[in-house]
N, C-alpha and C positions, 0 to 999 in steps of 0.2 A: 726700272720699268722702262719696258720696251716700246717701238713706235709701233702704232695700229695702224694696219695698211687698209685703204678702203677696199671693199670687197669690188670685185669685177661686176660690171652691170651690163645688162644686156640691151641691145637697141629694140625698142619697140616698135616692131612691122605691125599690121593688123592681124595676122596669125598669133603672133607672140603675146598680143594683148589679150586675145580671146581665149588663149591658153590660162593668161595669169587672171585673168576675171573668173574662168570657172574655177581655178585652184583657189584663189580668195573664197569664194562661195564655200568650195567644199572644205577647207582647211578650218574655215569658221564654223560649219556646221558639224563637220566630223573629227576632227585634229589632223593634225600635219601626219603623224604617224597612221592613222588610220585610211589615209587617201593614198590611191597609187597612181601612177602615171598612165594606165591603159584607162582608168575611171576620168582623169583629167582631160585627156585627149578627147575621150568619146562626150565628155559635158561641154570641150570648146568647138566642137565639130571638126578636129584635125586629126591627122594621123599620127602615130608616134613619132615616125619618122620628122615631120614638122616640129613635133614639140621637142625631140632631140636637137633637130639641127638650130632652134633658136635658143635652146637655154643648155643641153649639152648633159643635163641631169637634172633628177629631182631636188637635188640639193640647190642648184641654181634657181630653181623655182621657187625655193623657199626662201633663198637669201631677197631675191626680188618683193616676195610676199611680204618679208618683214621689214625690206628697205621702206615698200610702199606705206606700211601701217606707221613706222616710225614716223615718217616725211607728213603722214597726216595729223598723227598726234602733236609732234612739235607745232605745227600749225594752230593746234587747239589749246596750247599753253595759255597760261593768263598773259604772258608778254603778247600774244596774238590777239589778246581782247580789246575792245575798246574801253576807253574810259570817259566816265561822266564829265561833262562840263568841257571847256575848252581850256585843256592843258593842265586844270586843276587836279590835284591828287585828291579826289573825292571818294574813291574807290571804284570798284569794278561793278559793271553791269552784270546782272546775273544772267541776260537772256541775249548778250552779245557776243556769244561765240560763232565762229565763222559756220557756213552751213557744212553739216557732215560730222560736226565736233561731239554731238549728243550721243545719247545710248542706242547702239543699232537694235539691240532686241532684248528683251527681258525673259525670253524662253531659252531650254535647255540649248546647248551647243557644244561642240568637240573636246570638253575637260574632261570628260568621264575617263 
């Protein structure tokens, strides 16, 4: 088994954050393969030059998108939930998940 190397992460400037937020919405709604950099740049209100200056490629935007989802979901794991009682192992509170850990939408999205 080889050692896994951490992916390169992007420093989040305000422009990069807008690009990533737009990409997250679009990827979630339409799927990663259905969304191009032209649409991401237009939705973020930035030029393609800004997008490429910050991320270098669509692949890096996808890396950031998936890393962000991973971080959020790891925070939503039962290990992050609160326990009932003071230190007693009496079970997990069903509604004690951190904000943002519930279902996002029940409507159709980019898995088609």
